[in-house]
N, C-alpha and C positions, 0 to 999 in steps of 0.2 A: 480228693479235696483240692489238690493243687490245680487240677484242670478247671474246677469250679471257680476258684479264685482268679485264674487267668481269664476265663470267659467273662466273669463279672467286671474285671478291669477293662477288658476290651469294650464291653457294652457301655461302661461309664465314660470311656474316652469317645465313643461314637455318638453319644446322646446329643451333643450340640449340633453335629452335622445332620442328624435325623430331624431335628427341629428347624433346620434352616430353610430358607426360601427355595433353594433349588430342589431340595427333597420334596417340598410341597408341590412345586411345579411339576416334577417328573412323576409323582405318584397320583396327583389329582387332575393334571392337565390344565390348560389355559385357554382363554379367549384372547387372541391377539387382535388389537384394533389398530389399523393403519389405513390412512387415506380413505376414511369413511367405510371401510369394510371390517366386519368382525369375522375372524377366522378361528375356528375351533381346532385346537391342537391336542392330540392324545399321545402320551409317551408310554412305552412298555418297558418292563424291567430289563429286557435283553438289549437295551440301548437303541431301540428303534422308535420312530414317531411317524404319525400320519396327520395330514391336514387337508382341508378343502375336500371332504368326503372321499379321501383316498387318492386324490389327484396328485398330492404332494406326499412323497415318502422319503424317509431318510434315517440317518443315524445321529445319536446324541451322546455326549459325554460331559462330565463335570470336571472343570479344571479350577480348583479353588472356589472363588465366587463367580466364576464364569460358566455359562452354558455354551458348549461348543456343538455346532450342528453342521451337517452337510446333507444335501438332498438331491433328488433327481433333477431339480431346477438349478441347483448350484452345487456342483461337486467339490468346490473349494470349501474347506472348513472355515466357518465364521464363529468367533467367540464373542459373546456379549456378557458384560458384567451385570449382575442382578443385585439389588439392595438386600441387605441382611434382614432376617427376622420377620419376613412376610408370611402370611398364612392364608388358608382357604377363604375366599371372599374379598381379599385385599386387591386393590388396583394400584399400579405404579407405572412410571414411564421408564423405558430403557432406550439407550441410543446405540444403534449398531451401524454397520457399514452402509446400510441403505437409509439411515436416518432414524428419527424418533418413532416409537410405537408405544401404545399403552397395553399393558398386560393385566389381565384379571385372572387370578387363580381360582379355578372351579371349586 
């Protein structure tokens, strides 16, 4: 019974994070629109991502409200803050080291 209560408490604490923008992004994927190009990005649970039909590959991690990535095109980790409470179908703008981009969660 004690294990069940502990598991329930952990799930209750994890629920807000599960419903968050970055959880949606990393489970459903995104379309990144920048400089007139739409780039399909797919994330996997093991912390990897692909884009541009596999031409771009890399790693991702979540740091609070930021999505941090590094790729074969930029081995330096870049962290970008995402707005809270977005879900599948939502579009929004983010600003990263290379400037502004529009994100649409698949």
